[in-house]
FIKEDREN-143553 format. One record per residue: residue number from 0; chain; z, y, x of N, C-alpha, C, O, CB in turn. Coordinates in steps of 0.001 Angstrom, whole numbers, padded with zeros to 6 digits. Each point is the difference from the previous one (the first is absolute). Glycine has a CB too. Example, Ala and Ser with C-alpha at 12.3 -4.5 7.8 and 13.67 -1.06 7.14 Angstrom:
+-----+-----+---------+---------+---------+---------+---------+---------+---------+---------+---------+---------+---------+---------+---------+---------+---------+
: seq : mol :      nZ :      nY :      nX :     caZ :     caY :     caX :      cZ :      cY :      cX :      oZ :      oY :      oX :     cbZ :     cbY :     cbX :
+-----+-----+---------+---------+---------+---------+---------+---------+---------+---------+---------+---------+---------+---------+---------+---------+---------+
:   0 :   A :  007800 : -005690 :  013190 :  000000 :  001190 : -000890 :  000000 :  001200 :  000900 :  000665 : -000019 :  001036 :  000581 : -001154 : -002928 :
:   1 :   A : -001966 :  002223 :  001542 :  000060 :  001190 :  000820 :  000730 :  001090 : -000770 :  000169 :  001108 :  000509 : -002314 : -001736 :  000675 :
+-----+-----+---------+---------+---------+---------+---------+---------+---------+---------+---------+---------+---------+---------+---------+---------+---------+
//
This chain:
+-----+-----+---------+---------+---------+---------+---------+---------+---------+---------+---------+---------+---------+---------+---------+---------+---------+
: seq : mol :      nZ :      nY :      nX :     caZ :     caY :     caX :      cZ :      cY :      cX :      oZ :      oY :      oX :     cbZ :     cbY :     cbX :
+-----+-----+---------+---------+---------+---------+---------+---------+---------+---------+---------+---------+---------+---------+---------+---------+---------+
:   0 :   A :  103709 :  115859 :  149388 : -000418 : -001337 : -000382 :  000961 : -000519 : -001057 :  001207 :  000224 :  000092 : -002217 : -000655 :  002194 :
:   1 :   A :  000482 : -000260 : -003288 :  000799 : -000604 : -001051 :  000563 : -001306 :  000534 : -000741 : -000967 :  000179 : -000660 :  002043 : -002007 :
:   2 :   A :  002694 : -001116 :  002082 :  000636 : -001158 :  000621 : -000091 : -001243 : -000871 : -000051 : -001118 :  000513 :  001590 :  002665 :  000659 :
:   3 :   A : -001559 : -001354 : -002498 :  000021 : -001134 : -000926 : -001229 : -000886 :  000142 :  000124 : -001224 : -000038 :  001210 :  002607 : -001529 :
:   4 :   A : -002524 : -000794 :  001730 : -001207 : -000809 :  000042 : -000936 :  000369 :  001149 : -001183 : -000337 : -000049 :  001389 :  000095 : -002398 :
:   5 :   A :  000283 :  000913 :  003461 : -000766 :  000325 :  001208 : -001306 :  000725 : -000289 : -001019 : -000303 :  000620 :  002031 : -001677 :  000435 :
:   6 :   A : -001004 :  002918 : -001970 : -001180 :  000771 : -000340 :  000065 :  001332 :  000722 :  001012 :  000698 : -000064 : -001194 : -001828 : -002185 :
:   7 :   A : -000895 :  001485 :  002935 : -000060 :  001243 :  000744 : -000761 :  001046 : -000805 : -001175 : -000210 : -000300 :  001276 : -001054 :  002477 :
:   8 :   A :  000530 :  002391 : -002541 : -000739 :  001046 : -000717 : -001107 :  000579 :  000871 :  000225 :  000315 :  001169 :  001835 :  000225 : -002494 :
:   9 :   A : -003252 : -000399 :  000758 : -001115 :  000621 :  000702 : -000091 :  001451 : -000447 : -000197 :  000896 :  000821 : -001051 : -003106 : -000645 :
:  10 :   A :  001389 :  002440 : -001460 : -000037 :  001340 : -000551 :  000925 :  000021 : -001209 : -000394 : -000388 : -001100 : -001988 :  000795 :  001927 :
:  11 :   A :  003613 :  000047 : -000617 :  000990 : -000038 : -001071 : -000396 :  000893 : -001173 :  000324 : -000307 : -001147 :  001432 : -000166 :  002852 :
:  12 :   A : -002450 :  001570 : -001429 : -000415 :  000906 : -001068 : -000945 : -000706 : -000973 :  000085 :  000213 : -001209 :  000184 :  001742 :  002772 :
:  13 :   A : -001161 : -002785 : -001048 : -000942 : -000736 : -000840 :  000504 : -001397 : -000353 : -000686 : -000752 : -000692 : -001158 :  002046 :  001741 :
:  14 :   A :  003023 : -001636 : -000580 :  000595 : -001318 : -000232 : -000892 : -001113 :  000572 : -000164 : -001054 : -000615 :  001286 :  001943 : -001469 :
:  15 :   A : -001689 : -000640 :  003260 : -000848 : -000968 :  000680 :  000823 : -000646 :  001101 :  000655 :  000687 :  000784 : -002771 :  000629 : -001311 :
:  16 :   A :  002080 : -002637 :  000581 :  000753 : -000708 :  001028 : -000909 : -000991 :  000713 : -001039 : -000400 : -000526 :  003168 :  000668 : -000799 :
:  17 :   A : -001727 : -000652 :  002512 : -000737 : -000995 :  000779 :  000778 : -001308 : -000059 :  001182 : -000050 :  000342 : -002172 :  001829 :  001204 :
:  18 :   A :  000322 : -002819 : -001976 :  000623 : -001322 : -000044 : -000478 : -000811 :  001197 : -001194 : -000044 :  000296 :  001341 :  000121 : -002828 :
:  19 :   A :  000767 : -000699 :  003197 : -000351 : -000898 :  001096 : -000455 : -001332 : -000591 :  000483 : -000418 : -001052 :  001178 :  001550 :  002619 :
:  20 :   A : -002581 : -001786 : -000893 : -000524 : -001281 : -000463 :  001119 : -000996 : -000246 : -000025 : -000723 : -000996 : -002081 :  001153 :  002251 :
:  21 :   A :  003084 : -000478 : -000366 :  001120 : -000932 : -000152 :  000793 :  000283 : -001275 :  000456 : -000925 : -000672 : -000323 :  000721 :  003167 :
:  22 :   A :  000029 :  001495 : -002825 :  000744 :  000351 : -001213 : -000707 : -000548 : -001235 :  000647 : -000493 : -000924 :  000224 :  002572 :  002045 :
:  23 :   A : -002188 : -001993 : -001135 : -000756 : -000500 : -001147 :  000004 : -001524 : -000007 :  000140 : -000611 : -001059 : -001591 :  002668 :  001090 :
:  24 :   A :  001302 : -002671 :  001124 :  000035 : -001475 :  000077 :  001311 : -000542 : -000554 :  000024 : -001069 : -000610 : -001523 :  001136 :  002622 :
:  25 :   A :  002578 :  000660 : -001804 :  001308 : -000449 : -000491 :  000120 :  000073 : -001519 :  000961 : -000517 : -000570 :  000016 :  001273 :  002717 :
:  26 :   A : -001936 : -000125 : -002798 :  000004 :  000096 : -001460 : -000848 : -001088 : -000648 : -000107 : -000054 : -001225 :  000454 :  002509 :  001439 :
:  27 :   A : -000942 : -003311 :  000586 : -000875 : -001060 : -000511 :  000771 : -001313 : -000032 :  000617 : -000400 :  000987 : -002673 :  001575 : -000083 :
:  28 :   A :  002008 : -001839 : -002059 :  000695 : -001270 : -000199 : -001023 : -001065 : -000363 : -001070 :  000317 : -000519 :  003186 :  000868 : -000221 :
:  29 :   A : -001795 : -002432 :  001007 : -000850 : -001101 : -000439 :  000672 : -000643 : -001201 :  001099 : -000546 :  000098 : -002011 :  000144 :  002252 :
:  30 :   A :  000232 :  000478 : -003479 :  000495 : -000567 : -001251 : -001139 : -000778 : -000629 : -001114 :  000506 : -000130 :  002791 :  001383 : -000213 :
:  31 :   A : -001392 : -003125 : -000047 : -001027 : -000881 : -000587 : -001210 : -000139 :  000920 : -001134 : -000140 : -000458 :  001895 :  000819 : -001830 :
:  32 :   A : -000501 : -000638 :  003577 : -001061 : -000178 :  000976 : -000880 :  001217 :  000202 : -001019 : -000084 :  000686 :  001059 : -002268 : -001286 :
:  33 :   A :  000331 :  003483 :  000015 : -000784 :  001225 :  000146 :  000846 :  001072 :  000652 :  001212 :  000054 : -000208 : -002587 : -000638 : -001807 :
:  34 :   A :  000742 :  001434 :  002801 :  000714 :  001131 :  000581 : -000003 :  001124 : -001027 : -001053 :  000402 : -000497 :  000405 : -001066 :  002879 :
:  35 :   A :  001838 :  001165 : -002691 :  000144 :  001005 : -001050 :  000939 :  001111 :  000434 :  000792 : -000147 :  000931 : -001224 : -001604 : -002654 :
:  36 :   A :  000318 :  002870 :  001015 :  000952 :  001102 :  000155 :  000616 :  000248 : -001366 : -000659 : -000161 : -001028 : -000648 :  001218 :  002963 :
:  37 :   A :  002559 : -000670 : -001941 :  000673 :  000341 : -001246 : -000520 :  001333 : -000522 : -000359 :  000887 :  000774 :  002406 : -002164 : -000052 :
:  38 :   A : -002083 :  001402 : -002036 : -000481 :  001248 : -000597 :  000813 :  001195 :  000477 : -000546 :  001087 :  000189 : -000217 : -002369 : -002188 :
:  39 :   A :  002046 :  001091 :  002192 :  000852 :  001107 :  000456 : -000363 :  000445 :  001422 :  000087 :  001185 :  000319 :  001756 : -002043 : -001795 :
:  40 :   A : -002248 : -000091 :  002328 : -000405 :  000348 :  001359 : -001348 :  000719 :  000013 : -000192 :  000952 :  000756 :  001472 : -002927 :  000100 :
:  41 :   A : -002214 :  001517 : -001697 : -001295 :  000683 : -000116 :  000229 :  001432 : -000483 : -000592 :  000945 :  000523 : -000592 : -003144 : -001016 :
:  42 :   A :  002042 :  002345 : -000503 :  000294 :  001334 : -000542 :  000587 :  000901 :  001078 : -000366 :  001171 :  000094 :  000750 : -002171 : -002366 :
:  43 :   A :  000509 :  000475 :  003075 :  000610 :  000804 :  001063 : -001043 :  000435 :  001032 :  000029 :  001136 :  000473 :  002140 : -002362 : -000816 :
:  44 :   A : -003085 :  000326 :  000690 : -001052 :  000346 :  000964 : -000897 :  001123 : -000512 : -000462 :  000840 :  000771 :  000513 : -003190 :  000058 :
:  45 :   A : -000290 :  002351 : -002142 : -000889 :  001004 : -000579 :  000745 :  001180 : -000625 : -000615 :  000873 : -000611 : -001006 : -002695 :  000196 :
:  46 :   A :  002941 :  001845 :  000569 :  000824 :  001100 : -000501 : -000118 :  000187 : -001516 : -000090 :  001124 : -000496 : -000177 : -000024 :  002714 :
:  47 :   A :  000267 : -002219 : -002939 : -000036 :  000021 : -001464 :  001154 : -000826 : -000525 :  000475 : -000914 :  000674 : -002984 :  001203 : -000692 :
:  48 :   A :  002965 :  000029 : -001189 :  001020 : -000871 : -000615 : -000611 : -001374 : -000300 : -001178 : -000098 : -000345 :  002359 :  002119 : -000669 :
:  49 :   A : -000396 : -003054 :  001143 : -000466 : -001364 : -000267 : -000601 : -000098 : -001395 : -001023 : -000655 : -000200 :  002779 : -000254 :  001747 :
:  50 :   A : -001126 :  001554 : -002491 : -000486 : -000022 : -001385 : -001447 :  000488 : -000084 : -000801 : -000574 : -000737 :  003150 :  000954 : -000076 :
:  51 :   A : -002690 :  000666 :  001555 : -001358 :  000566 : -000034 : -001020 : -000952 :  000638 : -001125 : -000121 : -000485 :  002116 :  002434 :  000571 :
:  52 :   A : -000604 : -002975 :  000985 : -000887 : -000986 :  000632 : -000330 : -001103 : -000998 : -001164 : -000366 : -000163 :  002148 :  000868 :  002440 :
:  53 :   A :  000041 : -001031 : -002946 : -000211 : -001078 : -000971 : -000837 :  000460 : -001186 : -000854 : -000747 : -000479 :  003029 : -000246 :  001172 :
:  54 :   A : -001941 :  002208 : -001171 : -000801 :  000529 : -001106 : -001471 :  000115 :  000401 : -000892 : -000353 : -000771 :  002901 :  001613 : -000075 :
:  55 :   A : -002250 : -000768 :  002048 : -001370 :  000178 :  000487 : -000728 : -001336 :  000088 : -001157 : -000108 : -000406 :  001888 :  002132 :  001689 :
:  56 :   A : -000057 : -003034 : -000756 : -000615 : -001328 :  000105 : -000305 : -000541 : -001397 : -001084 : -000536 : -000229 :  002318 :  000096 :  002398 :
:  57 :   A : -000297 :  000575 : -003096 : -000222 : -000505 : -001368 : -001166 :  000701 : -000681 : -000783 : -000633 : -000709 :  003212 :  000106 :  000547 :
:  58 :   A : -002544 :  001830 :  000375 : -001082 :  000767 : -000634 : -001365 : -000278 :  000621 : -001029 :  000242 : -000630 :  002693 :  001516 :  000099 :
:  59 :   A : -001677 : -002259 :  001752 : -001255 : -000201 :  000724 : -000183 : -001451 :  000431 : -000480 : -000262 :  001102 :  000610 :  002620 : -000315 :
:  60 :   A :  000243 : -003292 : -001638 : -000046 : -001423 :  000359 : -001378 : -000465 :  000443 : -000109 : -000902 :  000830 :  001935 :  000533 : -002440 :
:  61 :   A : -002879 :  000971 :  001071 : -001358 : -000415 :  000363 : -000329 :  000314 :  001462 : -000953 : -000551 :  000550 :  000269 :  000917 : -002925 :
:  62 :   A :  001450 :  000501 :  002994 : -000248 :  000375 :  001412 :  000670 : -000939 :  000996 : -000257 :  000075 :  001202 :  000076 :  002279 : -001946 :
:  63 :   A :  001033 : -003233 :  000246 :  000759 : -000880 :  000881 : -000378 : -001457 : -000238 : -000299 : -000388 : -001130 :  002184 :  002045 :  001158 :
:  64 :   A : -001874 : -002470 :  001035 : -000247 : -001436 : -000190 :  001067 : -000601 : -000914 :  001112 :  000520 : -000096 : -002197 : -000659 :  002377 :
:  65 :   A :  000741 : -000945 : -002940 :  000922 : -000649 : -000955 :  001344 : -000347 :  000642 :  001046 :  000106 : -000639 : -003029 : -001033 : -000572 :
:  66 :   A :  001945 :  000515 :  002470 :  001247 : -000423 :  000662 :  000643 :  001128 :  000811 :  000809 : -000264 :  000889 : -001727 : -002055 : -000786 :
:  67 :   A :  000565 :  003567 : -000401 :  000550 :  001142 :  000736 :  001503 :  000144 : -000215 :  000734 :  000290 :  000945 : -002942 :  000850 : -001151 :
:  68 :   A :  002670 : -001337 : -001018 :  001413 :  000190 : -000335 :  000550 : -001242 : -000692 : -000712 : -000713 : -000707 :  000349 :  003196 :  000499 :
:  69 :   A :  001636 : -002712 :  000434 :  000692 : -001021 : -000785 :  001479 :  000323 : -000038 :  000526 :  000707 :  000859 : -002241 : -002445 : -000237 :
:  70 :   A :  002366 :  001207 : -001630 :  001432 :  000221 : -000204 :  000779 : -001079 :  000743 : -000333 : -001181 : -000093 : -000087 :  002257 : -002167 :
:  71 :   A :  001440 : -000681 :  002986 :  000849 : -000973 :  000690 :  000843 : -000769 : -001009 :  000429 :  000552 : -001014 : -000364 :  000919 :  003056 :
:  72 :   A :  000168 : -002742 : -001757 :  000920 : -000778 : -000818 :  001430 :  000390 :  000395 :  000202 :  000671 :  001012 : -001875 : -002608 : -001228 :
:  73 :   A :  002641 :  001526 : -000565 :  001399 :  000295 :  000345 :  000363 : -000607 :  001348 :  000710 :  000617 :  000794 : -000120 : -000539 : -003233 :
:  74 :   A : -001076 : -001288 :  002696 :  000288 : -000681 :  001266 : -000606 :  000764 :  001182 :  000652 :  000166 :  001031 : -000588 : -002375 : -002244 :
:  75 :   A : -001301 :  002670 :  001065 : -000649 :  000777 :  001066 :  000746 :  001315 :  000250 :  000156 :  000426 :  001145 : -002377 : -001452 : -001760 :
:  76 :   A :  002674 :  001653 : -000453 :  000763 :  001245 :  000132 :  001293 : -000247 :  000765 :  000358 :  000775 :  000887 : -001343 :  000072 : -003040 :
:  77 :   A :  001677 : -001914 :  001816 :  001247 : -000337 :  000703 : -000254 : -000304 :  001476 :  000779 :  000406 :  000862 :  000156 : -001306 : -003008 :
:  78 :   A : -002021 :  000189 :  002437 : -000339 : -000300 :  001395 : -000265 :  001277 :  000790 :  000423 :  000117 :  001150 : -001384 : -002313 : -001874 :
:  79 :   A :  000266 :  003153 :  000113 : -000237 :  001277 :  000677 :  001304 :  000746 :  000233 :  000207 :  000575 :  001069 : -002471 : -000452 : -002118 :
:  80 :   A :  003138 : -000130 :  000060 :  001299 :  000667 :  000168 :  000762 : -000617 :  001165 :  000646 :  000711 :  000770 : -000569 : -000190 : -003233 :
:  81 :   A : -000151 : -001832 :  002592 :  000667 : -000685 :  001110 : -000588 :  000443 :  001329 :  000735 :  000214 :  000964 : -000267 : -002183 : -002443 :
:  82 :   A : -001802 :  002111 :  001540 : -000652 :  000465 :  001227 :  000446 :  001414 :  000345 :  000261 :  000306 :  001163 : -002235 : -001769 : -001655 :
:  83 :   A :  002063 :  002333 : -000528 :  000428 :  001374 :  000234 :  001422 :  000024 :  000547 :  000294 :  000738 :  000941 : -001808 :  000063 : -002784 :
:  84 :   A :  002384 : -001594 :  001265 :  001401 : -000030 :  000446 :  000089 : -000503 :  001433 :  000760 :  000547 :  000799 :  000003 : -000936 : -003162 :
:  85 :   A : -001525 : -000642 :  002699 :  000013 : -000545 :  001348 : -000519 :  001027 :  000992 :  000605 :  000204 :  001053 : -000921 : -002512 : -001972 :
:  86 :   A : -000809 :  002966 :  000594 : -000548 :  000965 :  000955 :  000906 :  001201 :  000159 :  000053 :  000588 :  001080 : -002340 : -001335 : -001674 :
:  87 :   A :  003006 :  001132 : -000458 :  000932 :  001130 :  000096 :  001163 : -000336 :  000923 :  000479 :  000858 :  000742 : -001114 : -000136 : -003058 :
:  88 :   A :  001083 : -001963 :  002269 :  001117 : -000414 :  000830 : -000380 : -000090 :  001470 :  000848 :  000185 :  000873 :  000061 : -001422 : -002817 :
:  89 :   A : -002191 :  000952 :  002228 : -000453 : -000190 :  001369 : -000163 :  001303 :  000763 : -000075 : -000034 :  001229 : -001055 : -002010 : -001990 :
:  90 :   A :  001071 :  003182 :  000102 : -000245 :  001293 :  000679 :  001120 :  000411 :  000889 : -000066 :  001056 :  000629 : -001290 : -000384 : -002517 :
+-----+-----+---------+---------+---------+---------+---------+---------+---------+---------+---------+---------+---------+---------+---------+---------+---------+
//
């Protein structure tokens, strides 16, 4: 088991893992009144580099609702960093 993020390998040869519902719920944040996931967390779930996830979304914008993605403000980014630091200290 990966101690860092509680991911259980299902098939290491195929790089398939089982995510617990709680692990995924912990990746969801409420920002601007919407529940969102960070691009880096989505990339990790799908085993792709964050850069590739963002490129795919940009190339296929017609497949996503207008409000599917948005850029965090500096203040929102700082607030998330504060949450990460607090949750790291609580472990």
